[in-house]
KOLLUMSE-165089 format. One line per field, with one value per residue (C-alpha): residue number from 0; residue in one letter; x, y, z. Coordinates in nm, 4 decimals. Example, Ala and Ser with C-alpha at 12.3 -4.5 7.8 and 13.67 -1.06 7.14 Angstrom:
i 0  1
aa A  S
xx 1.2300  1.3670
yy -0.4500  -0.1060
zz 0.7800  0.7140
***
This chain:
i 0  1  2  3  4  5  6  7  8  9  10  11  12  13  14  15  16  17  18  19  20  21  22  23  24  25  26  27  28  29  30  31  32  33  34  35  36  37  38  39  40  41  42  43  44  45  46  47  48  49  50  51  52  53  54  55  56  57  58  59  60  61  62  63  64  65  66  67  68  69  70  71  72  73  74  75  76  77  78  79  80  81  82  83  84  85  86  87  88  89  90  91  92  93  94  95  96  97  98  99  100  101  102  103  104  105  106  107  108  109  110  111  112  113  114  115  116  117  118  119  120  121  122  123  124  125  126  127  128  129  130  131  132  133  134  135  136  137  138  139  140  141  142  143  144  145  146  147  148  149  150  151  152  153  154  155  156  157  158  159  160  161  162  163  164  165  166  167  168  169  170  171  172  173  174  175  176  177  178  179  180  181  182  183  184  185  186  187  188  189  190  191  192  193  194  195  196  197
aa M  H  T  I  Y  S  D  G  N  L  K  P  E  E  L  I  D  Q  A  L  A  I  G  L  K  G  F  A  I  T  D  H  H  T  I  G  G  Y  E  V  A  K  S  C  L  N  Y  R  K  Q  Q  R  H  P  D  D  S  D  Y  S  V  P  H  L  W  I  G  V  E  I  T  S  R  L  L  G  T  E  V  H  I  L  G  Y  G  F  D  P  E  H  P  G  M  L  T  Y  L  L  G  Q  S  P  L  D  A  E  A  E  A  A  N  V  I  A  A  I  H  Q  A  G  G  L  A  V  L  A  H  P  V  R  Y  R  R  S  A  A  E  L  I  A  E  A  A  R  I  G  I  D  G  V  E  T  Y  Y  A  Y  G  N  P  N  P  W  R  P  S  P  E  Q  T  Q  Q  V  E  Q  L  S  T  S  Y  E  L  L  N  T  C  G  T  D  T  H  G  L  N  L  L  L  R  L
xx 0.3980  0.5907  0.5451  0.7627  1.0144  1.1797  1.0605  0.6602  0.5002  0.1688  0.2546  0.1730  -0.1681  -0.2767  -0.2004  -0.3809  -0.7260  -0.6825  -0.6494  -0.9051  -1.1167  -1.1001  -1.1669  -0.8065  -0.8148  -0.4502  -0.1170  0.2362  0.4535  0.7845  1.0090  1.3694  1.5901  1.3401  1.0214  0.9858  0.6058  0.5444  0.5771  0.3694  0.1114  0.0526  -0.0032  -0.2281  -0.4304  -0.3487  -0.5298  -0.8469  -0.9217  -0.9773  -1.1566  -1.4142  -1.7170  -1.8461  -2.1639  -2.0006  -1.9631  -1.8942  -1.5912  -1.3123  -0.9060  -0.7307  -0.4297  -0.0870  0.2165  0.5913  0.7698  1.0665  1.2357  1.6281  1.8448  2.0404  2.2882  2.1085  2.3908  2.5319  2.2351  2.0727  1.7431  1.5405  1.4186  1.1269  1.1542  0.8098  0.6583  1.0213  1.1439  1.2695  1.5064  1.6862  2.0702  2.0491  1.8226  1.9279  2.2360  1.9004  1.6987  1.9161  1.8071  2.0248  2.1474  2.3638  2.7214  2.9475  2.8356  2.5421  2.4132  2.4411  2.0506  2.1565  2.2699  1.9464  1.7111  1.9733  1.8909  1.5082  1.4914  1.6939  1.4578  1.1556  1.0204  0.9137  1.1332  1.0180  1.1539  0.9850  0.8790  1.0967  1.0206  1.1762  1.5742  1.7925  1.7967  1.5020  1.2802  1.3695  1.7156  1.6688  1.3725  1.5417  1.8339  1.6250  1.4949  1.7842  1.9254  1.5899  1.3832  0.9857  0.8189  0.8163  0.5736  0.3993  0.0683  0.2356  0.1188  0.4324  0.3724  0.1830  -0.1553  -0.4262  -0.5699  -0.3387  -0.4261  -0.1548  0.0167  -0.1759  0.1368  0.4191  0.1820  0.1171  0.5234  0.5883  0.2721  0.4485  0.7673  0.6699  0.4450  0.7047  0.9609  0.7044  0.6997  0.4652  0.2791  0.2503  0.0741  0.2528  0.0966  0.4591  0.2778  0.5346  0.2408  -0.0440  -0.2936  -0.2418  -0.4111  -0.1466  0.2198  0.3573
yy -0.8216  -1.0529  -1.3865  -1.5962  -1.6585  -1.3695  -1.0740  -1.1436  -1.2725  -1.4515  -1.7951  -1.7792  -2.0116  -1.7053  -1.4469  -1.5781  -1.6510  -1.2538  -1.1958  -1.3629  -1.2339  -0.8428  -0.9257  -0.8649  -0.9227  -0.9592  -0.8788  -0.9889  -1.1275  -0.9627  -1.1404  -1.0182  -1.2034  -1.5109  -1.6336  -1.9144  -1.7384  -1.6522  -2.0404  -2.1661  -1.9156  -2.0243  -2.3754  -2.2757  -2.0221  -2.3596  -2.5912  -2.3814  -2.3094  -2.6978  -2.7364  -2.4863  -2.6331  -2.6163  -2.4316  -2.1305  -1.8979  -1.5999  -1.7828  -1.5680  -1.6386  -1.3000  -1.2902  -1.3302  -1.2335  -1.3628  -1.0744  -0.9952  -0.7101  -0.6441  -0.4421  -0.2138  0.0670  0.3949  0.7496  0.6192  0.5143  0.1600  0.1026  -0.1237  -0.2568  -0.4592  -0.7123  -0.7786  -1.0791  -1.1546  -1.5559  -1.7277  -1.9208  -1.6953  -1.7103  -1.3151  -1.3592  -1.6124  -1.4153  -1.2213  -1.4902  -1.6681  -1.5370  -1.2727  -0.9246  -0.9392  -0.7632  -0.5602  -0.4674  -0.7289  -0.4874  -0.1634  -0.0559  -0.0478  -0.4039  -0.5148  -0.3117  -0.4825  -0.8498  -0.7787  -0.6429  -0.9440  -1.1655  -1.0027  -0.8352  -0.4915  -0.3228  -0.0324  0.1909  0.0134  0.3389  0.6332  0.8490  0.6192  0.6240  0.8893  1.0581  1.2670  1.0647  1.3330  1.3008  0.8794  0.9159  1.0705  0.8883  0.5353  0.6742  0.7390  0.4233  0.2527  0.1766  0.1100  0.2546  0.4003  0.2365  0.5829  0.4591  0.3758  0.3934  0.5669  0.5699  0.2943  0.4660  0.1897  0.0669  0.0876  0.3604  0.5475  0.9192  1.1722  1.3931  1.1636  0.9917  1.3152  1.4376  1.0983  1.1045  1.4376  1.2960  0.9640  1.1511  1.3966  1.0802  0.8400  0.5979  0.3441  0.3896  0.0673  0.0453  -0.1806  -0.2760  -0.4080  -0.6037  -0.7837  -0.8536  -1.0775  -0.8046  -0.7603  -0.4110  -0.3068  -0.3090  -0.4029
zz -0.2865  -0.0569  0.0490  0.2913  -0.0147  0.0891  0.3221  0.3488  0.5677  0.3840  0.2192  -0.1735  -0.1128  0.1487  -0.0886  -0.3594  -0.0958  0.0032  -0.3633  -0.4564  -0.1566  -0.2409  -0.6128  -0.7764  -1.1734  -1.1561  -0.9846  -0.9827  -0.6437  -0.6808  -0.4051  -0.3868  -0.6222  -0.6561  -0.8391  -0.5640  -0.4320  -0.7599  -0.8768  -0.5914  -0.6428  -1.0031  -0.9066  -0.6414  -0.9141  -1.1695  -0.9481  -0.8574  -1.1967  -1.2212  -0.9359  -1.0415  -1.0907  -1.4588  -1.3770  -1.2117  -1.4749  -1.2569  -1.1329  -1.2134  -1.1131  -1.1481  -1.4265  -1.2154  -1.4356  -1.2946  -1.1335  -0.8666  -0.7067  -0.7529  -0.5332  -0.7919  -0.7526  -0.9541  -0.9194  -0.6373  -0.4322  -0.3669  -0.4913  -0.6065  -0.9864  -1.0527  -1.3497  -1.4651  -1.7522  -1.7824  -1.9154  -1.6167  -1.7897  -1.9664  -1.9304  -1.8042  -1.5209  -1.3577  -1.1831  -1.0262  -0.9089  -0.6384  -0.3587  -0.2736  -0.4027  -0.6967  -0.6307  -0.8270  -1.1835  -1.1729  -0.9668  -1.1504  -1.2681  -1.6285  -1.6340  -1.4179  -1.6838  -1.9705  -1.8503  -1.7306  -2.1148  -2.2821  -2.1318  -2.2630  -1.9374  -1.8317  -1.5370  -1.3534  -1.0750  -0.7237  -0.4807  -0.5942  -0.3447  -0.0530  -0.1375  -0.0496  -0.3610  -0.5301  -0.7246  -0.9746  -1.0190  -1.0063  -1.2361  -1.4531  -1.5040  -1.5048  -1.7892  -1.9583  -1.8998  -2.0464  -1.7893  -1.8380  -1.5871  -1.1870  -0.9181  -0.8826  -0.6743  -0.3198  0.0008  0.1745  0.5549  0.5637  0.5912  0.7085  0.5408  0.2129  -0.0227  -0.2533  -0.0842  -0.2513  -0.3167  -0.3637  -0.6417  -0.7863  -0.8231  -0.9581  -1.1868  -1.3501  -1.3856  -1.5645  -1.7977  -1.8682  -1.9475  -2.1020  -1.8625  -1.7533  -1.4094  -1.2021  -0.8548  -0.5885  -0.2087  -0.0955  0.1356  0.3669  0.6663  0.6679  0.5023  0.1628  0.1757  0.4596  0.3920  0.7319
***
């Protein structure tokens, strides 16, 4: 999910409102090259936890994971790598949280993945069927250099409402199984509605 801190249209507070309204149990904000939206959302969720009525046993706040989307190069192709659960203070991550795409060696997928791992996080290849190279080629190479997972459940073609694209999902599931990778789901929301990509 994206916020106004990168190329999204939702304020973090609005994103939280929608996440609560649709009953999400957990999610990650993965703005491009920044955790600004995550930090605001985390403060918002903490405030809501403090404000809930003690007798409201049904009130639950979803878990918010730290995340980021990093522009990288894999097999000479621009791809996006998602980082989840990393320590944002780790020196290796600092260059990737400056609000702009990394350059030169720092943009190589192997270096991005290594930095996320060094910071204690998981690295995931975002929307693997959207690139100039085939998902089969990219996932094989990403697995070889240490990727943890792939964004398997994704809405190619921007359906309304959001739903994973069956053909691409099946293809990526098969590839992730063959390389023993984690499967993640991304709405990739950039607009004003969590249930739409744009």
